[in-house]
N, C-alpha and C positions, 0 to 999 in steps of 0.2 A: 503494499500500500504506500502510495506517495503521500508524505506528510507535509502538508503546506496549509496556509491559513485558509479557513473555510471548510476543511475536511471535517466530517462528522464521524465520530468514533463512539459507538455505544451511547449515543445521546449527548455527547459532548462536542461542541464545535471548537475546532483548533483556532486559536489566535496567533499572534506573532510568536516566533521562536525566541526565547530568552537566552538559551545557552545550548551549545553543542560541545559536549566533552567526550572523553575517550570511552566512557562507559554508557552514557545516556544523553538524550535530548530533553530539554525543558520548553514546554509551550504554555502560554497563557490559554485557558480554556473557559467556556461558559456553557450552560445547559442550552439545549435546542430551545427555540421559541415556544412559549406555552408552559414551560416549567419554571417555577420560581427559583431564583438563585438562593444559596444556603445563608446569605447574609454576610459573606466575606469573599473576596477574590479567590480564584483557583488557579492551580497550575497542574499540568499533567507531565509526568516523567515517564519516558519511554526508553527502555534499555536497548542498547545497540545489539543486533543479532545477525549482522552480515558475516560473510565468510571471513574466516580467520580470527573472529572474536573469541575470547577466552571464556571458560565456563564461569568465571568470576561474575560476569555481567548477570547471567540468569540466577545464579545462587544468591548474589546480593539483592537482586530484585525480590526473590522470595523471602529473604531475611527482612528486608525493609517492609514488605507487605505484612508480615506477621507482627513485627515490632510495632510499626505505626498504629496498628489497630488495637494494641494492647496498652498504649500509652495515653495519657491525658494530661491536661494541665496547660498553663500558659507558655511552657518553655518548649513545646513541640508543635509542629503544624498539625492541624485538625485533619484527620483522615476522611475522605469522601467516598472513593470507589476504587476498585481494582479490576483489571482486565484479565481475561483468560490466558493463562500461560501458553496453552497449545495453540492459540489463534494469534492474538496481538497483546502481549503483556503491557500493561501500563499501570501507574498509579496516579490517582487525582487527589490532591490534598490542598490544604490551605496555602495561598501565596502570601508570604511573610513580607510585609513592607519594612524596609530598613536598609542598612548597609552591612556588608560582611566585616568581620574583624580583619580579614586579609586586606581590605581596602585601606584600613587605617595603618596596617604595617607598611603597605605599599607607599602611602602618603608620606610616612616618616622617613622612608628610604629616599624617596624622591627630593624631600626637603632637606635631607642630611641633618635632621634635628630629631632628638629623642623625645617622645611624649613626656609630659610632666609625670612625676611618680604618682600624684594624686589621679591622674587619668588612667594610668596603667592599673592602679589599684581598683578603680571603679569598673573598669572593663573586666578585669580579672574576677572580681567579686561576682559580677553578673553572670559570667560563665560558670563559676563554682556553684552559684545557687541553682542554675539550670541543671547542672550535672547531679546535684544533690537530689533534685526532683526525680530524675530518672532512677538513681540508686534506691530511693524510697519505693519505686515501683519494680524493683528487682530486675532492672535493666542496667547495662553498662554500654556506653556509646562505643568504645574501642577505636574511634578514629577522630578523636577531637583535634582540630587544627583551625587555624584562623579562617580557612575558606568554608568551614562547616559551622560557623557561628554567625548568626544574624544579630545585630544590635538594633533594637527598635528605638523609636523617638523618645519613649518614656525611660530609656536607660536599661530595660530588662533584656535578656538574651534569649533567643530561640536557637535550639540545635537542630540541624538538618543533616541529611544524608545518613541514614541508618543502615546502609548495606553491609557493614562489617560489624554490626552491633551484636550483643549478646543478651539473651533474656532467659531467666531461670526457668520460665514455664514452657519453653519451646525447645526442640531439638537444636543443637548447635550445628547447623549445615555446614558452616565454614570449617569448623574444626574437623569434621569427619570427611570432608571432600577435598579440601585444598591443602596448601602448603602450611607447615607448622607456624611460621611467623606471619601473622595477619595484621595488616595495618599500614599506615604511611610512615616510612622509615624515620623521618626526622622527628616524629612526635611519638614513636612507639616506646612504650615502658619496657624495662628489661624482662619482666616476666612474660610479656607477649613474645619477646624474641625467642624464648625457649618453649612457647606453645601454650602457656597458661592463659586462659581467657576467663573473664567474668569477675575479676577482682576491681572493685570500684576505685581502688588507689591507682590503678592504671590511668584513669581519666585525670586523677590528681597530678600524675606525673606529665601528662600531655599539657595540662594547663600551666604547669611549671615551665615547659618548653616555650609556650606562647608568651608568658611573662618575661622569660629571658630574652626572646627575640625583641619584644617591645622595649626592653630596658637597654639592650646593647646593639641591636641592629644585626645580630648574628645569631644563627642557631647553635645551641650548645654542643651538639654532637655532629654537626654538618648534616649532609644528606647521604649517608652511606648506601651503596648500591650492592654490597656483598654481604654474605653471612658473617664474615670475620669483622667487617666494619660494624655491623649491627651489635655484635656481641661485645664490643669494647665498652658499651654503656653498662655492662654488668659489673665492672670494677673501676671505670675512670670517672673522675669529676671534670666537668667543664671548667674553662678558666672562670674565676669569679667575676661576676658582672661589673664590680667596682674596678677591676683591672682593665676593662674595656671601656667603661663610662664612669669617670670620676664623680659625676653628679648623681649616681645611683645611691640613694641613702642606705645606711646598713640595715634598717628594719626590712627594706624591700629585698635586699640581697639575702637576708636571713629567710624570708619567706620563699623566695625562689629556689634557693639551694636545699631547703627543706623538702620541697616537692620533687626535687631531682635526685634524692637519695636512691642509690641502686636497689636497696632492699625496701620492699613495699612497707614493712613494719616500722621503718624509720621515717616515713613520710607522714604528713598530717593524717590523722586516722580516718577523716572523712572530708568530703567537699565542704560540708557545713563548717567544719573547723577552719579549713582554708578561707572560706568566705568571712568568718568572723575575724581572722587576722587582717584580711585586706581592708575590712570595714573599720578596724580599730588599730591603725598603725602605731599609735602611742602606747598600745598595750602589748605590742610584739616584744617578747624577751629575746634581745639580741645577745648572742654569744660569739665565740670565735668564728663561727661559720659566717656570720654577718659582717664581721670586720676584716676578713681576709682580703688581701689585695694581690696575692701571688697563688700560682697554681699548686696543686698537691704535689709533693715530691715523687720522684720516680720510684723511690724505695717503698713508699707507702702504697703506691699503685701496684707494685709487684706483690706485696703481702695481700692486697686485696684480690689480685688475679689468682693467686694460689688458693685464697679462701673461696672464690667464686667458682673455681674449677670443681670444687667438691660440694657446692651448695645445692640442696634439693628444693625446687620451687614446688610449693603446695597450693592447690586452689583455696581461695578464702571462703568463708561462709557465704550464704546468700547476701546479696548486696543490702537487702532491707535489715537483715540480722546483723550485719557488720555495722551499719549505721546506728542501730539500736544499742549495740554494745558500747559505743563511745559517744554517748549523748552530750549535749551542752546543758548543764544543770544551772539554773539561774536562781540565785538566793536574793530575795527582795528584803532588804534590811532597812527597818525603820530607824529614823535618826532623832525622833522626839516622840513624847507621849508614849513611851514604852517603858519596860521595867528590865531589871537584870534577869529576872526569871524568864522573861519573853525572849531576851537576847540569847540566854543560855540554851533554852529549848530549841531555838531556831538553829543554833550552831550544832546541837547534837543531831537534829534531823538532817542537816546538810552532811555532817560527818558520816552518818550511816548510809545516806544516798550515795556518797562518793565511794564508801567502802565496798558496795556491791557492784560498782561500776568502774573497774580499772580503765584507765585512760580517759575517762570523762573530762570535760572542760568545766571549770567553775566560773560563772560570771556573778560577781557580787555587785548589786545594784541598789542604789538609794535614790529617792526622788525628793528634790527640795523645791521650795517655791522660787519662782523667777526673783532674782535680786532687784532691790529698789534702786532708785537713782543714786542714793548716798552710799550704797554697799560696795565693797571691793570684791567684784565677782571672782577675780582669780584667787583672792585669799580665801573666799568662801568655799570655792571649789576644792582647794588644797585641804581645807579643814575637814570637809566631809569625806574626802577621799582617804585622809589619814584615819578617820573614824572607822571606815570600812576595813582598813588594813588591820586595825587593832582588833576589831571584831573577828577577822579571819585568822588571827594568830593562834587561836586555840584549835585550829583544824589540822589534821594531818594531810597534806597536800602533795606529798611526794608521789611523783608519777602523774600529776595532774597539772595542766596549764591553768593559771588563775589570772583573772582581770578584775578590774575595779572601775565601775562607771557611776558617775554622778549625773543624774538627769534633772533637768529643770522643767517643771509643769505645775500648773495649779490643779490639774486633774492627775491624781496619783495612779489611779486604776488604768486609765487610758495610757499613760506613760508606760507602765509596766507591760501592758498588753501589746503596745506598739513595739517595744523593745524585743519581746519574746517572739513576735512574728517576724521582725526584720533579721533576727539572728538565729532563727530556727531552733529556739530552745525545745528541748525534749521534756523537761521537768521543771516547774516552778515551785520553790519552796517558800512559803511566807506564813507569818503569824495569823492565827485565826482572828485576831483583832488588831491588825497592824496599821501603822501610819496614823494612829490616833483619831480615826473617824469614828465618833461615838455611835453606838447602836441607836437607831431611830426607827420608828415603825414604818414610815413611808419612804425612807431614804435607804437604799442599799448600801452596805458597808463596802469597803475596798475589797476585802477578801470575797465577798459574796459576788460582786461584779466580775472580779477576775476569774473566779471558779466557772461563772456562767459563760464567759466569752473567751476564755483562754484557748489558743491554738495548740496547747500541749497539755500533758498531765499536771495537775496541781495538787500539792501536799500542803494542807493547812495543819499549822502546828499550834496546839493549845498551850497557853502559858502554864507553867508549873514550877513551883519552888525548886531551886537547884538541889537542896537537900533531899527532896522527895525523888527527884530524878536520879540522883546518885544512889539512893536506897534501892530504887527499882533496878538499877543496873547491876548493883552488888547481888541482888537476889536472883538475877537471871542466871540460868544454867550456863 
């Protein structure tokens, strides 16, 4: 069939061709007259099937068809229809308005100027939140790269091209039919190189590659074309971004190199954790990794090469389970109209919550009223941040990342809810009568509003005298 504007395929009228790639063509489409549009623009993707085309095209089409139908939410195109594989395979999906991240990379290269760190963090956070949405649905993209990220006008990201993706609820056609290393070489994670698919931290690695290119103008491992070149990332570190771009701040280098660790267990445990770091640069704990300006020595690379030679890569748990194992725990800490008993009970509840969630991140949050004209805003912020740190000193936070956030709002409940949504908190711990809002018959308390509207689990902690809590703890087996 000749594919040109005006051709009708299964009730869809082809519009102008948008793209002709090595694996597929993209056309704008609309329903035939008389059928109402779905309320959003549509695009048809038609895989290439001519002579000499590889099996990847059709297998990727099957993968994308099944994965797109299983996913939902604002970070993936909406699925509309699919064509018969035996006759004319095609996919019709939502046409996403926006620009690719690749266009921003190209623009920076053309201008010979690196984007501002704040812009890099904003774009990276949008991609991380989109990837987290996939992982919560037991899917891993496995081919994240700038060309497969659409940035919308509202700042959010939509991921496209799921032909190499993995979903826990479907057979992995790619792993069973094609080569062991599946993905785009420049962005492929080490575990993908050795054939392990389905680990959400592979997407975190790919985001790290994108951040590195945005910050330096170079790819951390180049674009290797041989198996030997691909395997180098199993033990090699790329040059520190600050060695290539002196304007790269240590916090951004810390985040980037954390993503690019060869072992998945050494990377951010989830895309939500990565998004948190990119959204709160001041809270990033910068260590030697973030301060480096020289490449790793050849002797250390040799030791890592020897270790990598005997390393056994194991599949991770289901993506949704992996995300659930390393949640972001949010502690809502009141700063007035509270008691020592209330603060003690809250601390004990948070300690228990962290104790059963190794690797969880703790976000300590307090909400203060906006400062008046005569107030010193910076001093006020420092005072309440130090109060949060004092409250947290009684916690055992070894193995946990901890951050402290002072929010300004006249509406305490709304501020807590907005923070939980924006940072994908999995659990919020707060006092049953927190933040000093007195119980009133017709006005819901802060805890009641939070519990009713929270996007995550909520643990309400009842005040109890410290001595009573200690007695109960001693009596427990």
